[in-house]
C-alpha positions as CSV (number, residue, x, y, z in Angstrom):
1,M,51.2,97.9,6.5
2,E,52.9,94.7,5.5
3,E,51.3,94.6,2.1
4,N,53.1,97.9,1.2
5,I,56.6,96.4,1.7
6,Q,58.4,96.3,-1.6
7,V,62.0,95.8,-0.6
8,S,63.6,93.8,2.2
9,V,67.3,94.5,2.8
10,L,69.0,91.5,4.4
11,I,72.2,92.1,6.4
12,A,74.3,89.5,8.2
13,A,76.5,91.1,10.9
14,R,79.2,89.5,13.1
15,N,81.5,91.7,15.2
16,E,81.0,94.8,13.2
17,E,81.0,97.4,15.9
18,A,83.4,99.6,13.9
19,N,81.2,99.6,10.7
20,I,77.6,98.8,11.3
21,E,76.3,102.2,12.1
22,R,77.6,103.7,8.9
23,C,75.9,100.9,7.0
24,L,72.6,101.4,8.7
25,Q,72.8,105.2,8.3
26,A,73.3,104.8,4.5
27,L,70.3,102.6,4.3
28,Y,68.2,105.0,6.4
29,E,69.0,107.8,4.0
30,Q,67.8,105.9,0.9
31,H,65.7,107.9,-1.4
32,F,62.9,105.4,-1.2
33,P,59.6,105.5,0.7
34,H,60.2,104.3,4.3
35,Q,56.9,102.6,4.4
36,Q,57.9,100.4,1.4
37,I,61.3,99.2,2.7
38,E,62.4,97.1,5.7
39,I,66.0,96.5,6.8
40,L,66.5,93.1,8.6
41,I,69.8,92.7,10.5
42,G,70.8,89.2,11.6
43,D,73.3,89.3,14.4
44,D,75.5,86.2,14.0
45,Q,76.4,85.8,17.7
46,S,78.6,88.9,17.9
47,T,80.9,89.1,20.9
48,D,81.5,92.9,20.7
49,N,79.1,95.9,20.9
50,T,77.5,95.2,17.5
51,A,74.1,94.4,19.0
52,Q,74.0,97.4,21.3
53,I,74.9,99.8,18.4
54,I,72.2,98.3,16.2
55,L,69.5,98.4,18.9
56,E,70.3,102.0,19.8
57,F,70.3,103.1,16.2
58,I,67.0,101.4,15.2
59,A,65.1,102.3,18.4
60,D,63.0,105.0,16.7
61,K,63.1,103.6,13.2
62,P,60.3,101.0,12.7
63,Q,61.5,100.0,9.2
64,F,64.6,98.3,10.9
65,R,64.3,94.9,12.6
66,Y,67.0,93.1,14.6
67,F,67.3,89.3,15.0
68,L,69.8,87.5,17.1
69,I,70.7,84.3,15.2
70,E,71.6,81.6,17.7
71,Q,70.5,78.4,16.0
72,E,71.6,76.7,12.7
73,V,69.0,75.5,10.3
74,A,69.2,72.8,7.5
75,G,72.9,72.3,8.1
76,L,73.7,75.9,7.3
77,K,76.4,77.9,9.0
78,A,77.7,81.5,9.3
79,K,76.4,84.0,6.8
80,A,74.3,81.5,4.8
81,N,72.5,80.5,8.0
82,V,71.8,84.1,8.9
83,L,70.5,85.0,5.5
84,A,68.3,81.9,5.3
85,Q,66.6,82.8,8.6
86,L,66.2,86.5,7.7
87,A,64.4,85.4,4.5
88,H,61.7,83.8,6.6
89,H,60.9,87.2,8.1
90,A,61.3,89.2,4.9
91,R,58.0,90.6,3.5
92,G,59.3,92.4,0.4
93,R,59.0,91.4,-3.3
94,Y,62.7,92.0,-3.6
95,F,65.5,90.9,-1.3
96,L,68.5,93.2,-1.4
97,Y,71.8,92.1,0.1
98,C,74.6,94.1,1.5
99,D,77.3,93.5,4.2
100,A,77.6,95.2,7.5
101,D,80.8,97.0,6.5
102,I,79.1,98.4,3.3
103,T,77.8,101.9,2.6
104,V,75.6,102.4,-0.4
105,P,74.6,105.5,-2.4
106,A,71.4,107.2,-1.6
107,D,69.6,105.9,-4.8
108,W,71.0,102.3,-4.4
109,V,67.6,100.7,-3.9
110,T,66.0,102.6,-6.8
111,N,68.8,102.0,-9.2
112,I,68.9,98.2,-8.5
113,L,65.1,97.9,-8.9
114,K,65.1,99.5,-12.3
115,H,67.0,96.5,-13.7
116,F,64.3,94.0,-12.8
117,T,61.9,92.7,-15.5
118,P,59.5,89.7,-15.2
119,Q,62.3,87.5,-16.5
120,V,65.2,88.8,-14.3
121,G,65.7,86.9,-11.1
122,I,68.9,88.4,-9.8
123,V,70.8,91.7,-10.2
124,V,74.5,92.0,-9.2
125,G,76.1,95.3,-8.4
126,V,79.7,96.5,-8.1
127,T,81.8,97.5,-5.1
128,R,85.0,99.4,-4.3
129,M,86.8,100.1,-1.0
130,Q,86.8,103.2,1.2
131,S,89.9,105.1,0.3
132,T,92.5,105.0,3.1
133,G,95.7,105.0,0.9
134,Y,97.3,103.3,-2.0
135,F,96.7,99.7,-0.7
136,S,93.0,100.3,-0.4
137,D,92.8,102.0,-3.8
138,L,94.5,99.0,-5.4
139,Q,92.0,96.7,-3.7
140,S,89.2,99.0,-5.1
141,L,90.5,98.8,-8.6
142,E,90.9,95.0,-8.3
143,W,87.3,94.6,-7.3
144,M,86.1,96.9,-10.0
145,F,88.4,95.2,-12.6
146,I,87.1,91.7,-11.7
147,M,83.5,92.9,-11.9
148,G,84.2,94.6,-15.1
149,G,85.2,91.2,-16.5
150,V,82.0,89.8,-15.1
151,R,80.1,92.6,-16.8
152,F,81.8,91.9,-20.2
153,L,80.9,88.2,-20.0
154,A,77.3,89.1,-19.0
155,L,76.9,91.0,-22.3
156,F,77.2,87.6,-23.9
157,K,74.8,86.1,-21.3
158,I,77.6,84.1,-19.7
159,P,77.0,83.9,-15.9
160,V,80.0,84.1,-13.6
161,T,79.2,85.0,-10.0
162,G,77.2,87.1,-7.6
163,M,78.4,89.6,-5.0
164,G,77.0,89.1,-1.6
165,N,77.8,92.6,-0.5
166,N,75.8,94.2,-3.3
167,M,73.1,92.0,-4.9
168,A,69.4,91.6,-5.2
169,V,67.0,88.8,-6.0
170,T,63.2,88.6,-6.4
171,A,61.5,86.9,-3.5
172,E,59.8,84.7,-6.1
173,A,63.1,83.4,-7.5
174,Y,64.5,82.9,-4.0
175,R,61.5,80.9,-2.9
176,Q,61.2,79.0,-6.1
177,I,64.7,77.5,-5.7
178,G,64.0,76.6,-2.1
179,G,66.3,79.3,-0.6
180,Y,69.6,78.6,1.1
181,E,68.0,75.6,2.9
182,R,67.8,73.7,-0.4
183,I,71.1,75.1,-1.8
184,G,73.0,73.9,1.2
185,F,76.0,75.5,3.0
186,S,78.8,77.2,1.1
187,I,81.4,79.7,2.3
188,V,80.7,81.4,-1.1
189,E,77.0,81.7,-0.5
190,D,76.7,84.6,-3.0
191,Y,78.0,82.5,-5.9
192,A,75.8,79.5,-4.8
193,L,72.6,81.7,-4.7
194,F,73.5,83.3,-8.0
195,I,74.3,80.2,-10.0
196,T,71.2,78.3,-8.6
197,I,68.8,81.1,-9.6
198,V,70.4,81.3,-13.1
199,R,70.3,77.6,-13.6
200,S,66.6,77.6,-12.6
201,G,65.9,79.6,-15.8
202,Y,65.9,83.2,-14.5
203,R,67.8,85.9,-16.3
204,F,70.6,87.9,-14.5
205,V,71.8,91.5,-14.8
206,Q,75.3,92.7,-14.0
207,A,74.6,96.4,-13.2
208,F,78.0,98.0,-13.7
209,E,77.2,101.6,-13.0
210,E,78.1,104.4,-10.5
211,G,74.6,104.6,-9.1
212,I,74.9,101.1,-7.6
213,L,78.5,101.3,-6.6
214,A,78.9,100.4,-2.9
215,R,81.9,101.0,-0.7
216,S,83.4,98.4,1.6
217,E,86.0,98.7,4.3
218,P,89.4,97.7,2.9
219,V,91.5,94.8,4.2
220,P,94.2,96.5,6.3
221,T,97.2,94.1,5.7
222,Y,98.4,91.8,3.0
223,G,98.1,88.8,5.3
224,E,94.4,89.5,5.9
225,L,94.0,90.1,2.2
226,M,95.3,86.5,1.5
227,K,92.8,85.1,4.0
228,Q,90.0,86.9,2.2
229,R,91.3,85.8,-1.2
230,K,91.5,82.2,-0.1
231,R,87.7,82.2,0.3
232,W,87.5,83.9,-3.1
233,T,89.6,81.2,-4.7
234,V,87.3,78.6,-3.2
235,G,84.5,80.3,-5.2
236,A,86.7,80.5,-8.4
237,M,87.3,76.8,-8.3
238,K,83.5,76.3,-8.6
239,L,83.3,78.2,-11.9
240,A,82.8,76.6,-15.3
241,W,86.0,75.0,-16.5
242,P,86.9,77.6,-19.2
243,L,86.9,80.3,-16.4
244,R,88.9,78.1,-14.1
245,L,91.4,77.5,-16.9
246,F,91.7,81.3,-17.5
247,S,92.2,81.8,-13.8
248,F,95.0,79.3,-13.7
249,I,96.7,80.8,-16.8
250,T,96.5,84.3,-15.3
251,A,98.0,83.1,-12.0
252,L,100.9,81.3,-13.7
253,L,101.7,84.0,-16.2
254,L,104.0,86.0,-14.0
255,P,106.2,83.1,-12.9
256,A,106.2,81.7,-16.4
257,L,107.5,85.1,-17.7
258,V,110.2,85.1,-15.1
259,V,111.4,81.6,-16.0
260,M,111.1,82.4,-19.7
261,A,113.4,85.4,-19.2
262,F,116.4,83.2,-18.5
263,W,116.3,81.7,-22.0
264,Y,114.3,84.2,-24.1
265,P,114.7,87.6,-22.4
266,E,113.5,89.7,-25.3
267,E,110.4,87.6,-26.0
268,S,109.6,87.5,-22.3
269,L,109.9,91.3,-22.1
270,R,107.8,91.8,-25.2
271,I,104.9,89.6,-23.8
272,A,105.1,91.4,-20.5
273,I,104.9,94.8,-22.0
274,N,102.0,93.9,-24.3
275,H,100.1,92.4,-21.4
276,Y,100.8,95.4,-19.2
277,L,99.5,97.8,-21.8
278,H,96.3,95.9,-22.5
279,L,95.5,95.3,-18.8
280,T,96.4,98.9,-17.8
281,F,94.2,100.3,-20.6
282,A,91.3,98.1,-19.5
283,A,91.8,99.2,-15.9
284,G,91.7,102.9,-17.0
285,V,88.5,102.3,-19.0
286,I,86.8,100.8,-15.9
287,V,87.9,103.8,-13.7
288,V,86.5,106.2,-16.3
289,A,83.3,104.2,-16.8
290,L,82.5,104.3,-13.1
291,R,83.8,107.9,-12.6
292,Q,86.1,106.9,-9.8
293,W,88.7,109.5,-10.7
294,D,90.7,109.1,-7.5
295,L,91.8,105.7,-8.6
296,L,93.5,107.0,-11.8
297,K,96.7,107.3,-9.7
298,V,97.0,103.6,-9.1
299,V,96.3,102.5,-12.7
300,P,99.9,102.6,-13.8
301,V,101.0,100.1,-11.1
302,F,97.9,98.0,-11.1
303,W,99.4,95.4,-13.4
304,F,102.2,94.6,-10.9
305,Y,99.7,94.4,-8.0
306,T,97.1,92.2,-9.7
307,M,99.5,89.8,-11.4
308,G,101.4,89.2,-8.1
309,N,98.1,88.8,-6.3
310,F,96.8,86.1,-8.7
311,T,100.0,84.1,-8.3
312,C,99.9,84.5,-4.5
313,M,96.2,83.5,-4.4
314,L,96.8,80.3,-6.2
315,V,99.7,79.3,-4.0
316,N,97.8,80.3,-0.9
317,Y,94.8,78.2,-2.0
318,Y,96.9,75.0,-2.1
319,L,98.7,75.7,1.2
320,P,97.5,73.2,3.9
321,S,95.6,75.7,6.0
322,P,91.9,76.2,6.6
323,T,89.8,79.0,5.2
324,V,89.2,81.6,7.9
325,W,86.2,83.8,7.7
326,K,84.8,86.0,10.5
327,G,86.9,84.2,13.1
328,R,85.6,80.7,12.0
329,Q,87.5,78.0,10.1
330,F,86.2,76.1,7.1
331,S,87.6,73.5,4.8
332,H,88.0,73.8,1.0
333,A,85.1,71.3,0.6
334,N,82.7,74.0,1.8
């Protein structure tokens, strides 16, 4: 019965025929009473076999519901539009979000819910990549490293961002802020929802633990990675100015050290070594904390990967090209 629904999982899917069944299977296998959970999938006008795969999978599973999203509401687009419309159908006390290319551990729902108190309006999890080689493992460590920083700041009650592929909000908080319709469209819809809920007076939790660790499909090429990170940088530019300043400093550190090496080679090398040791130690701590032992092998080279990435992301952000997301183009203003 509807009054027994405690949890609504909201998934926006667009052209995910390669991933969606694994996502749905992981949600079906949750150690949570089936009569208390519903999984709502919003099909964002997929042009591949996503819809057929979903409908075949859920045919004998009443806790799953499929919605074809064909119209835009309140000026919303893409994922924000899908999630806004799914929320109107959601009956749970808690809205949990994951992406269509995500697989979650069997106790994901239970482990997220334990972080909610009457004051907490939003809980943010942590995600890594499925391991397909060194490139995917470096992406994993990068995601975990960034969220480790978010976790550190959360200890001091400093809000940074949400994570749309692993996040939960109370239905009360979502409706109190007016949902995505009142927030308006953003290509970083997870950040927009997170910061709006926090600014409305709700507390937040950054749940940095293995039991909530989700796995996403890795970006296959560096070119695709930069397209993804262009959208990330759009979100970073919306952060509080101290965090934006820190991002700029980090992105400019590597080129600054290269330039400095021409005049002060020993000092440049000393700064680089110290920074390498501190960042590498922090990366190692994060791997151990989340028990992702397979990632230990990429810890020694993580400094080179992440410092180069930060610089490339900043340059890529300022290139005169649109942000591309799920086959659609958006401007920086979004």
